[in-house]
DOLUMVEX-252373 format. One record per residue: residue number from 0; chain; x, y, z of N, C-alpha, C, O in turn. Coordinates in pm, 1 decimal. Example, Ala and Ser with C-alpha at 12.3 -4.5 7.8 and 13.67 -1.06 7.14 Angstrom:
<atoms>
   resi   chain        nc1        nc2        nc3       cac1       cac2       cac3        cc1        cc2        cc3        oc1        oc2        oc3
      0       A     1319.0     -569.0      780.0     1230.0     -450.0      780.0     1320.0     -330.0      780.0     1423.6     -331.9      846.5
      1       A     1285.0     -225.0      708.0     1367.0     -106.0      714.0     1290.0        3.0      787.0     1340.9      113.8      803.9
</atoms>
This chain:
<atoms>
   resi   chain        nc1        nc2        nc3       cac1       cac2       cac3        cc1        cc2        cc3        oc1        oc2        oc3
      0       A      615.1     1070.1     1436.4      603.7      979.2     1256.9      716.3     1015.5     1247.2      783.8      943.4     1320.7
      1       A      791.9     1105.1     1185.6      924.7     1090.9     1178.4     1040.1     1019.3     1199.0     1132.2     1011.1     1117.9
      2       A     1035.6      969.6     1303.0     1109.0      893.5     1382.2     1123.0      713.2     1300.8     1211.4      638.4     1258.8
      3       A      963.5      715.5     1317.5      923.7      590.1     1219.0      970.3      590.6     1073.4      995.4      477.4     1032.1
      4       A      984.3      667.7     1004.6     1034.8      701.0      871.2     1152.8      694.0      867.4     1205.8      625.3      780.1
      5       A     1242.1      775.8      978.6     1370.7      731.3      946.6     1427.6      585.4     1020.2     1535.3      532.5      992.9
      6       A     1354.4      548.3     1093.4     1382.9      390.3     1152.5     1369.3      286.3     1013.1     1445.9      202.2      966.0
      7       A     1278.8      319.4      986.1     1240.0      256.1      845.7     1339.0      242.7      739.7     1372.3      133.1      694.5
      8       A     1390.2      364.4      696.5     1512.7      411.3      591.4     1638.3      300.5      648.3     1719.9      254.4      568.5
      9       A     1640.4      272.9      764.7     1785.1      258.9      825.3     1888.4      375.9      841.8     2011.3      369.9      842.3
     10       A     1791.1      501.7      857.4     1883.2      616.7      892.7     1916.7      617.2     1058.2     1977.2      709.8     1112.3
     11       A     1864.6      492.4     1132.5     1884.6      541.2     1273.8     1975.6      378.1     1269.0     1929.0      264.2     1270.2
     12       A     2106.2      420.7     1263.8     2173.5      304.2     1266.7     2241.6      249.7     1397.3     2317.3      152.8     1401.7
     13       A     2198.6      334.8     1512.3     2232.0      294.9     1628.3     2193.1      153.1     1709.2     2234.5      108.6     1816.3
     14       A     2083.5       94.4     1600.0     2018.3        1.3     1616.8     2092.3     -110.2     1621.9     2072.6     -193.3     1710.6
     15       A     2218.1     -132.1     1496.5     2292.7     -238.7     1501.2     2240.7     -306.3     1344.0     2128.7     -298.1     1293.5
     16       A     2335.5     -358.5     1302.3     2318.5     -440.2     1197.1     2226.5     -548.4     1225.0     2148.3     -570.8     1132.6
     17       A     2215.2     -617.8     1322.3     2154.4     -736.4     1344.2     2013.0     -682.7     1309.0     1943.2     -718.5     1214.1
     18       A     1983.7     -588.3     1405.6     1832.1     -529.9     1352.4     1756.3     -510.1     1253.8     1635.3     -526.2     1237.8
     19       A     1868.2     -460.2     1164.7     1860.8     -419.5     1014.3     1836.3     -537.1      938.5     1736.9     -538.3      865.9
     20       A     1924.8     -654.5      944.6     1941.7     -762.3      891.9     1780.8     -858.4      899.6     1724.5     -910.2      803.1
     21       A     1741.7     -859.6     1022.5     1615.4     -897.7     1064.5     1489.5     -805.0      992.7     1379.3     -851.3      963.2
     22       A     1535.2     -655.9      971.1     1405.0     -619.0      883.7     1404.5     -632.1      757.9     1309.7     -581.8      697.5
     23       A     1516.1     -707.5      676.8     1503.0     -727.2      539.7     1413.2     -763.3      500.9     1332.1     -806.3      582.9
     24       A     1380.1     -766.0      366.5     1252.3     -814.8      327.2     1270.8     -936.0      249.7     1372.8     -927.4      181.3
     25       A     1219.2    -1027.8      237.8     1220.6    -1136.5      114.9     1118.7    -1117.3       33.4     1002.7    -1157.0       44.6
     26       A     1175.3    -1045.5      -60.8     1061.1    -1013.8     -171.6     1010.0    -1120.3     -270.1      929.1    -1105.7     -361.7
     27       A     1068.3    -1218.3     -234.6      993.5    -1321.4     -286.8      899.5    -1371.7     -230.1      816.7    -1421.4     -306.4
     28       A      873.4    -1380.7      -97.9      793.3    -1383.2      -32.0      668.6    -1323.0       -6.0      554.1    -1358.7       21.4
     29       A      753.2    -1183.8      -30.5      661.0    -1084.8        9.6      539.0    -1116.3     -109.5      418.7    -1137.2      -94.0
     30       A      611.8    -1111.4     -218.2      515.1    -1058.3     -324.5      483.7    -1188.0     -434.5      414.2    -1176.2     -535.4
     31       A      529.2    -1271.8     -404.8      499.6    -1395.6     -501.2      395.1    -1469.9     -468.5      401.0    -1584.3     -423.3
     32       A      267.1    -1387.0     -497.4      146.3    -1394.4     -495.3       43.0    -1401.4     -599.4       43.2    -1306.9     -678.3
     33       A      -29.7    -1477.0     -613.5     -107.2    -1410.1     -755.7     -252.5    -1358.6     -679.3     -307.0    -1426.5     -592.3
     34       A     -308.9    -1217.2     -730.9     -419.3    -1178.6     -685.9     -483.3    -1131.1     -809.9     -407.9    -1094.2     -900.0
     35       A     -608.5    -1126.5     -828.3     -728.2    -1100.7     -915.2     -755.5     -935.6     -910.6     -791.6     -864.1     -817.2
     36       A     -726.7     -907.8    -1036.1     -778.7     -770.9    -1045.5     -875.3     -713.8     -960.9     -897.1     -798.5     -874.2
     37       A     -935.4     -627.5     -943.5    -1081.7     -601.0     -905.9    -1173.9     -583.7    -1020.5    -1150.5     -525.8    -1126.6
     38       A    -1307.8     -657.1     -973.4    -1400.2     -671.5    -1079.2    -1386.9     -741.0    -1194.2    -1477.2     -727.7    -1276.9
     39       A    -1259.1     -840.6    -1229.5    -1213.6     -909.9    -1313.9    -1170.4    -1031.7    -1314.2    -1122.5    -1067.5    -1206.6
     40       A    -1170.9    -1142.0    -1435.2    -1138.4    -1259.2    -1411.4     -994.1    -1280.8    -1403.8     -946.7    -1385.6    -1360.1
     41       A     -898.7    -1147.8    -1460.9     -784.9    -1154.9    -1459.0     -675.4    -1151.7    -1330.5     -664.0    -1048.8    -1263.8
     42       A     -616.0    -1241.6    -1308.4     -539.3    -1291.5    -1183.5     -348.0    -1238.0    -1243.1     -283.9    -1274.6    -1341.6
     43       A     -316.1    -1153.3    -1143.7     -173.8    -1123.0    -1216.9      -95.8    -1169.5    -1053.2     -142.5    -1177.1     -939.5
     44       A       51.9    -1195.4    -1114.4      168.5    -1229.4     -993.9      169.3    -1097.7     -928.5      125.0    -1006.6     -998.3
     45       A      203.2    -1071.7     -829.1      233.6     -932.6     -789.2      395.7     -918.0     -802.4      448.4     -807.3     -813.4
     46       A      479.2    -1055.1     -800.0      621.9    -1044.7     -824.9      610.6     -948.1     -988.3      660.6     -837.0    -1005.8
     47       A      547.0    -1012.5    -1071.7      547.9     -963.1    -1192.8      515.0     -799.2    -1168.6      607.3     -718.1    -1176.3
     48       A      385.0     -758.7    -1140.6      360.8     -610.6    -1129.5      402.9     -536.8    -1010.7      379.2     -416.2    -1017.9
     49       A      450.9     -571.1     -919.2      505.3     -467.1     -816.8      643.6     -480.1     -750.6      698.9     -391.7     -685.1
     50       A      690.2     -599.0     -776.2      831.9     -607.7     -696.0      929.5     -481.2     -781.6      886.6     -433.2     -886.5
     51       A     1017.2     -451.9     -742.4     1131.8     -394.5     -830.3     1095.2     -263.2     -835.9     1178.9     -183.8     -879.0
     52       A      968.0     -215.8     -795.2      933.3      -87.3     -804.2      936.3        7.7     -670.8      945.5      -32.8     -554.9
     53       A      927.2      131.8     -710.6      917.4      204.2     -562.0      731.2      200.2     -583.2      667.9      205.3     -688.6
     54       A      683.2      190.1     -450.0      523.3      126.8     -439.8      452.8      219.9     -305.8      508.9      235.2     -197.3
     55       A      350.5      262.5     -334.0      241.7      317.3     -234.3      137.3      240.5     -246.0       47.9      237.2     -330.7
     56       A      160.4      170.6     -139.7       37.2       72.5     -128.6      -75.7      108.1        6.2      -43.9      151.1      117.1
     57       A     -212.9       75.7      -43.2     -277.9      143.6       57.0     -433.2       31.0       30.1     -501.1       16.6      -71.5
     58       A     -446.2      -31.4      164.5     -609.5      -73.0      195.5     -698.5       16.4      195.0     -699.5      113.9      270.1
     59       A     -782.9      -10.4      107.5     -912.0       45.3       91.6    -1054.7       -3.7      130.9    -1076.8     -119.2      167.4
     60       A    -1161.0      104.8      119.2    -1272.1       76.7      191.2    -1371.3      164.5       73.1    -1325.6      271.3       32.3
     61       A    -1478.5      126.8       31.4    -1581.1      227.9      -37.9    -1667.7      305.8       19.7    -1719.7      410.6      -18.5
     62       A    -1683.6      215.7      161.3    -1807.3      296.8      248.1    -1731.8      356.8      365.7    -1779.8      346.9      478.7
     63       A    -1615.1      419.0      344.5    -1539.1      481.5      439.6    -1529.6      653.1      437.6    -1542.6      715.5      332.3
     64       A    -1504.5      721.0      571.7    -1491.6      857.8      559.6    -1398.9      889.5      476.4    -1420.8      969.9      385.8
     65       A    -1261.4      821.7      497.2    -1162.5      859.1      400.8    -1152.6      815.8      253.5    -1048.1      812.4      188.5
     66       A    -1281.6      781.6      207.3    -1319.8      730.7       49.8    -1276.0      814.0      -29.5    -1231.0      771.1     -135.7
     67       A    -1275.2      941.0       -6.8    -1252.2     1047.2      -94.1    -1077.4     1078.4      -94.9    -1035.3     1185.3     -139.1
     68       A    -1000.2      990.2      -50.1     -856.0     1000.7      -58.0     -798.1      939.8     -207.4     -698.7      960.5     -277.0
     69       A     -918.4      853.3     -214.8     -909.0      808.6     -412.3     -850.9      857.7     -511.8     -784.2      814.9     -606.0
     70       A     -909.6     1014.6     -453.1     -908.9     1120.0     -552.2     -765.5     1169.9     -522.0     -690.3     1184.2     -618.5
     71       A     -730.6     1191.3     -426.5     -551.7     1217.5     -381.9     -446.6     1135.7     -451.6     -353.9     1174.1     -522.9
     72       A     -489.1      988.5     -407.4     -401.9      870.8     -425.4     -416.2      842.1     -583.8     -356.3      739.1     -614.5
     73       A     -484.8      911.1     -700.7     -477.6      876.7     -833.5     -417.8     1037.5     -867.4     -369.5     1052.8     -979.5
     74       A     -419.5     1126.0     -797.9     -342.0     1254.9     -863.1     -190.4     1196.7     -811.6      -99.9     1238.2     -884.1
     75       A     -136.1     1091.1     -678.1        3.7     1081.8     -681.0       55.4      993.2     -796.9      166.8     1001.4     -848.7
     76       A      -56.3      896.4     -832.8      -15.5      802.0     -948.0       -2.3      852.1    -1050.2       99.5      811.5    -1106.3
     77       A      -79.5      953.1    -1128.0      -78.2     1052.6    -1236.5       86.2     1121.9    -1234.6      174.9     1099.4    -1316.9
     78       A       92.4     1202.4    -1126.1      209.4     1298.1    -1105.7      370.9     1210.8    -1087.9      479.7     1258.4    -1120.1
     79       A      347.3     1078.7    -1030.3      496.2      985.2    -1017.8      494.2      872.1    -1105.0      595.0      803.6    -1122.4
     80       A      401.9      852.4    -1152.1      390.1      729.8    -1253.1      525.0      724.8    -1336.4      607.4      633.6    -1343.6
     81       A      523.6      834.0    -1389.6      658.4      841.5    -1507.9      802.4      823.8    -1421.9      898.8      773.8    -1479.9
     82       A      813.2      866.6    -1281.5      921.5      844.5    -1215.4      932.6      658.0    -1166.1     1018.9      607.0    -1094.8
     83       A      847.4      608.9    -1214.3      851.6      461.3    -1191.5      769.9      400.9    -1050.7      788.1      293.1     -994.1
     84       A      677.5      506.9    -1017.8      614.4      475.6     -892.1      474.5      401.0     -936.1      391.9      446.7    -1015.1
     85       A      467.7      281.4     -869.5      321.6      221.6     -854.2      235.1      228.0     -761.5      287.4      234.7     -650.3
     86       A      133.2      228.5     -761.9       45.0      293.4     -660.1      -55.4      146.0     -663.3      -87.3      103.1     -774.2
     87       A     -101.6       73.4     -539.5     -205.7       -4.7     -572.0     -251.3      -10.3     -439.2     -179.1        3.2     -340.4
     88       A     -427.0      -39.6     -438.4     -496.4      -21.8     -364.9     -572.4     -189.6     -345.2     -589.8     -272.0     -435.0
     89       A     -602.3     -201.0     -220.6     -641.7     -347.0     -196.8     -724.2     -349.8      -81.0     -693.5     -362.8       37.5
     90       A     -854.9     -332.9     -146.7    -1004.5     -322.0      -88.3     -971.1     -455.7        5.2     -919.6     -565.2      -17.5
     91       A    -1035.8     -379.7      140.2    -1086.4     -500.9      242.4    -1185.7     -437.6      328.9    -1210.4     -319.1      351.1
     92       A    -1244.2     -563.3      378.7    -1341.5     -520.4      463.7    -1352.8     -536.5      612.8    -1444.4     -509.4      690.4
     93       A    -1218.6     -595.0      632.6    -1148.0     -593.0      818.6    -1206.8     -464.0      905.2    -1207.0     -471.2     1028.1
     94       A    -1246.3     -370.6      851.4    -1317.0     -279.5      900.4    -1465.4     -250.4      901.3    -1519.7     -151.5      950.7
     95       A    -1512.5     -334.2      849.7    -1661.5     -326.3      791.8    -1733.5     -228.9      733.6    -1842.6     -189.9      775.0
     96       A    -1656.7     -174.0      606.3    -1687.4      -55.4      547.6    -1674.7      -32.9      380.1    -1681.3       64.0      304.5
     97       A    -1651.5     -185.6      365.5    -1649.6     -222.1      233.2    -1765.2     -283.3      165.5    -1819.4     -377.1      224.0
     98       A    -1819.4     -238.8       32.3    -1898.2     -315.3      -64.8    -1900.6     -442.1      -51.2    -1791.2     -498.4      -52.6
     99       A    -2031.4     -530.1      -33.1    -2007.9     -664.6      -85.7    -1991.4     -705.0     -231.8    -1957.6     -820.0     -259.6
    100       A    -2013.6     -616.7     -322.2    -2037.4     -622.9     -464.3    -1938.3     -592.7     -537.0    -1933.3     -471.9     -560.1
    101       A    -1861.1     -650.0     -580.4    -1701.9     -598.5     -638.9    -1720.0     -496.2     -767.8    -1633.1     -415.5     -800.9
    102       A    -1845.1     -512.5     -834.2    -1858.8     -444.7     -963.5    -1931.1     -281.3     -884.3    -1959.0     -196.8     -969.3
    103       A    -1952.1     -250.3     -773.8    -1986.2     -154.0     -670.6    -1850.2     -104.8     -638.4    -1812.4        8.2     -669.5
    104       A    -1777.7     -191.1     -575.8    -1665.6     -106.9     -565.5    -1543.5      -58.5     -645.1    -1441.4       -0.5     -607.9
    105       A    -1591.7     -106.7     -786.0    -1476.4      -87.9     -896.8    -1575.5       24.1     -950.9    -1515.5      117.8    -1003.5
    106       A    -1710.6       34.6     -949.6    -1773.8      175.4     -971.7    -1745.2      298.7     -880.7    -1751.8      415.3     -919.6
    107       A    -1716.2      262.8     -768.4    -1675.8      380.3     -648.6    -1530.0      442.9     -682.5    -1501.7      560.8     -661.2
    108       A    -1431.5      336.6     -744.7    -1337.5      382.9     -743.4    -1272.3      422.4     -904.8    -1175.0      493.2     -930.8
    109       A    -1356.5      355.3     -990.6    -1315.4      415.4    -1134.9    -1392.1      528.6    -1189.7    -1358.3      626.1    -1256.8
    110       A    -1532.0      478.8    -1131.0    -1623.6      631.9    -1200.9    -1620.3      738.6    -1094.5    -1600.5      858.9    -1112.1
    111       A    -1649.3      656.9     -948.9    -1688.0      816.0     -876.0    -1545.9      922.5     -843.0    -1548.0     1039.8     -805.7
    112       A    -1403.2      816.7     -877.6    -1280.8      900.8     -845.6    -1215.1      877.6     -943.0    -1098.6      908.9     -918.5
    113       A    -1228.4      831.5    -1062.0    -1109.4      804.9    -1150.6    -1003.3      713.1    -1151.9     -927.4      710.8    -1248.8
    114       A     -988.5      638.7    -1058.6     -889.8      560.0    -1041.8     -838.1      475.9    -1167.3     -908.0      386.9    -1215.9
    115       A     -724.9      505.4    -1211.8     -661.1      439.4    -1323.1     -536.2      338.4    -1251.0     -474.4      262.0    -1325.2
    116       A     -511.1      342.6    -1134.3     -397.9      257.3    -1079.2     -478.9      135.2    -1036.7     -598.3      110.8    -1019.0
    117       A     -362.0       67.7    -1027.8     -395.3     -121.3     -974.4     -497.6     -108.1     -851.7     -467.7      -53.8     -745.3
    118       A     -604.0     -156.7     -876.4     -703.3     -198.8     -767.1     -695.5     -368.5     -774.2     -700.7     -421.7     -885.1
    119       A     -684.0     -443.4     -663.1     -712.9     -582.3     -658.5     -832.9     -619.1     -606.8     -898.6     -524.9     -562.5
    120       A     -876.7     -715.6     -599.4     -999.4     -815.2     -545.4     -994.0     -799.6     -375.4     -882.3     -799.0     -323.7
    121       A    -1098.4     -788.7     -300.4    -1079.1     -769.0     -198.6    -1015.9     -876.8      -95.6    -1048.7     -995.4      -94.1
    122       A     -904.9     -808.1        4.2     -824.1     -910.0       65.8     -865.2     -878.5      221.6     -956.2     -801.3      252.0
    123       A     -784.5     -949.6      314.7     -764.7     -944.8      453.1     -629.5     -896.2      455.0     -539.9     -940.4      383.0
    124       A     -613.8     -776.9      564.2     -548.2     -707.2      585.7     -466.7     -688.6      709.5     -356.2     -634.4      710.2
    125       A     -545.0     -750.1      842.6     -474.0     -764.7      949.2     -526.9     -886.6     1002.8     -626.1     -947.4      962.5
    126       A     -430.3     -923.9     1123.4     -433.2    -1015.9     1179.8     -406.8    -1146.5     1145.7     -333.3    -1125.7     1049.2
    127       A     -414.7    -1283.4     1156.8     -386.8    -1404.0     1123.6     -409.7    -1431.8      980.5     -327.6    -1483.8      904.9
    128       A     -541.4    -1388.3      947.0     -588.0    -1435.6      813.5     -553.0    -1331.8      668.5     -593.5    -1333.4      552.2
    129       A     -449.8    -1238.9      751.4     -415.2    -1113.2      636.8     -344.0    -1179.2      543.1     -240.6    -1243.6      560.5
    130       A     -401.6    -1161.3      446.4     -309.4    -1190.6      320.0     -117.8    -1127.3      336.6      -71.4    -1022.0      380.4
    131       A      -55.0    -1246.7      280.1       68.0    -1256.0      304.3      150.5    -1110.2      269.3      257.5    -1095.3      328.3
    132       A      118.9    -1033.6      203.4      158.7     -907.0      120.2      155.5     -855.8      276.8      259.8     -857.9      342.2
    133       A       36.2     -811.2      332.3      -24.6     -729.1      459.3       50.5     -783.4      598.1       60.8     -725.1      706.1
    134       A      100.7     -918.4      557.4      162.5     -965.4      714.4      331.6     -906.3      700.6      420.6     -872.7      778.8
    135       A      318.8     -913.7      598.0      516.4     -850.1      558.2      512.7     -695.6      586.5      608.9     -634.7      633.5
    136       A      386.1     -635.3      551.7      428.3     -514.1      571.3      401.6     -478.8      722.1      470.4     -398.6      785.3
    137       A      298.2     -544.8      770.8      316.2     -539.9      929.7      407.6     -577.6     1023.5      407.3     -540.3     1140.8
    138       A      527.3     -690.5      945.3      624.9     -711.3     1030.0      721.1     -591.7      999.7      784.6     -544.3     1093.9
    139       A      736.8     -536.6      865.1      870.7     -441.5      845.8      742.7     -308.9      931.2      820.5     -219.3      964.2
    140       A      652.6     -280.2      959.1      616.5     -158.2      987.8      489.9     -158.5     1107.4      521.0     -110.5     1216.4
    141       A      391.2     -195.2     1095.6      252.8     -191.2     1178.6      132.1     -234.5     1062.1      117.7     -210.8      942.2
    142       A       59.8     -305.5     1158.2     -100.7     -337.9     1082.4     -165.1     -232.8     1089.1     -158.8     -145.8     1175.9
    143       A     -262.5     -240.4      949.7     -325.7      -77.4      916.1     -419.1     -118.1     1033.9     -460.3     -227.8     1071.8
    144       A     -440.2       23.3     1083.3     -521.5       64.5     1200.5     -656.2       93.6     1169.3     -748.7       81.2     1249.5
    145       A     -668.4      137.2     1037.7     -797.4      139.8      972.9     -784.0      154.6      826.5     -673.3      144.9      773.5
    146       A     -883.4      176.0      763.6     -882.0      202.3      607.1     -787.6      309.1      556.3     -741.5      401.6      623.1
    147       A     -766.8      284.6      435.8     -635.7      369.3      396.9     -522.7      415.4      456.6     -491.3      533.9      468.1
    148       A     -457.7      313.8      497.1     -351.7      314.2      577.5     -250.0      296.4      430.0     -266.0      236.3      323.9
    149       A     -146.0      378.0      484.2      -61.2      394.5      324.2      103.7      358.1      345.0      176.1      425.0      418.8
    150       A      136.3      276.0      290.7      272.1      240.9      298.5      360.3      292.1      165.6      336.0      281.4       45.4
    151       A      454.3      342.4      225.6      560.6      354.2       70.5      663.5      227.0      119.1      690.3      198.2      235.8
    152       A      707.4      167.3       10.9      784.0       78.2      -20.1      894.4       95.2     -136.3      855.6      123.8     -249.6
    153       A     1034.2       77.7     -109.2     1125.4       81.1     -196.5     1145.5        7.1     -270.8     1071.2      -90.6     -261.0
    154       A     1235.5        2.1     -370.5     1249.8      -77.6     -497.6     1310.9     -229.8     -446.9     1321.1     -321.7     -528.2
    155       A     1341.1     -242.0     -336.4     1397.2     -358.1     -281.0     1321.3     -403.2     -183.7     1385.2     -481.6     -113.5
    156       A     1157.3     -380.4     -131.0     1067.6     -422.8     -110.4     1060.7     -398.5       58.5      985.8     -465.7      129.5
    157       A     1127.6     -319.2       97.9     1162.8     -247.3      233.9     1070.8     -145.9      276.4     1100.9      -46.7      210.0
    158       A      968.4     -116.2      356.6      885.9      -46.8      391.5      971.8       92.0      447.9     1029.2       73.2      555.1
    159       A      983.0      196.3      401.7     1063.6      344.1      447.0      944.4      412.8      524.6      974.0      477.9      624.7
    160       A      814.0      403.8      487.1      706.8      498.5      613.8      568.0      428.1      571.3      524.8      382.6      465.3
    161       A      520.7      439.3      695.3      369.5      390.5      695.3      289.5      512.0      723.7      353.3      610.8      760.1
    162       A      191.2      519.5      715.7       84.5      690.7      739.5      -39.9      639.6      750.6      -96.3      595.0      650.8
    163       A      -90.6      639.3      855.6     -239.2      628.7      924.5     -338.8      703.3      822.7     -313.0      789.0      738.3
    164       A     -449.3      648.8      854.6     -562.5      710.5      760.2     -556.6      875.3      748.7     -513.8      940.7      653.6
    165       A     -599.6      912.6      845.2     -599.9     1065.1      872.6     -489.4     1132.8      791.7     -512.7     1244.8      746.3
    166       A     -386.9     1082.5      772.6     -254.6     1161.1      686.1     -330.5     1150.0      520.4     -383.9     1051.4      469.6
    167       A     -313.6     1275.8      467.9     -409.2     1251.2      326.8     -297.6     1242.9      230.1     -183.8     1242.4      276.9
    168       A     -314.5     1235.9       95.8     -201.8     1160.9        4.8     -152.8     1298.4      -19.0      -41.8     1287.5      -71.0
    169       A     -185.9     1426.8       -4.3     -115.9     1521.7      -37.6        9.4     1620.9       75.3       75.8     1724.5       72.1
    170       A      -21.2     1494.9      172.8       34.4     1547.4      311.1      204.2     1575.4      275.3      256.4     1511.6      183.9
    171       A      263.2     1650.2      335.1      426.9     1705.1      285.8      492.8     1585.1      309.2      556.5     1535.4      216.2
    172       A      487.6     1515.9      445.2      551.1     1420.4      463.0      559.1     1280.4      391.3      661.8     1214.7      374.1
    173       A      408.4     1241.4      345.8      403.0     1117.5      262.5      471.8     1161.2      134.0      563.3     1088.6       95.1
    174       A      444.4     1258.3       69.4      524.3     1317.8      -91.2      648.0     1312.6      -44.1      719.6     1261.0     -129.9
    175       A      724.7     1349.7       78.4      864.8     1319.0       92.6      935.6     1221.6      101.0     1055.7     1206.7       78.3
    176       A      840.9     1138.1      142.3      847.2      991.2      139.5      841.1      893.1       35.9      903.4      787.4       26.8
    177       A      755.8      944.4      -41.8      728.3      901.4     -164.5      915.7      922.1     -282.2      991.3      841.0     -335.6
    178       A      912.8     1054.3     -271.6      989.4     1087.0     -318.3     1164.6     1046.8     -314.6     1250.1     1079.2     -397.0
    179       A     1177.5      979.7     -210.4     1262.9      906.4     -103.4     1302.5      795.0     -175.8     1416.5      748.8     -171.5
    180       A     1201.9      746.1     -249.3     1209.8      580.8     -280.8     1232.8      570.3     -461.6     1265.5      473.5     -530.3
    181       A     1190.0      758.8     -512.9     1175.7      742.0     -662.4     1357.0      717.9     -724.5     1379.5      701.4     -844.3
</atoms>
């Protein structure tokens, strides 16, 4: 996992500049999409909301064994928001563990776990029908293997590290990756 994080940050320079240029994200393509906030009529442009900030992007689900990670994600949001970190959750039913009713999804996030970070309406995060943001995350890193896959993204829109579901929000490597982009 540490090698993947080093590769993503460009510290493994032996691959050459051509490879690194191929990995350079086009943040206009990556973030220039309207998304509706979870259980809301309000739509926001991700370019205006997320681009240019250090990010922790997570695909979520309300009926997953990892749903308790919302609490740790909120703790990261509270701890690092003052340093510019934006945490954003993207509910998805790609793994058949998301509730059908957005009001119930919002209740799980906000009432059960006290989530105050940005949560968006459900989207697809895998395959050909994945939302363009998650297609770009997959190009730069990997597709989510399950719910609560975490991507640490720098201010330029480059994925510097990706962590699978089993890596908890308080994991030292995740925290180190977040601190590296602040």
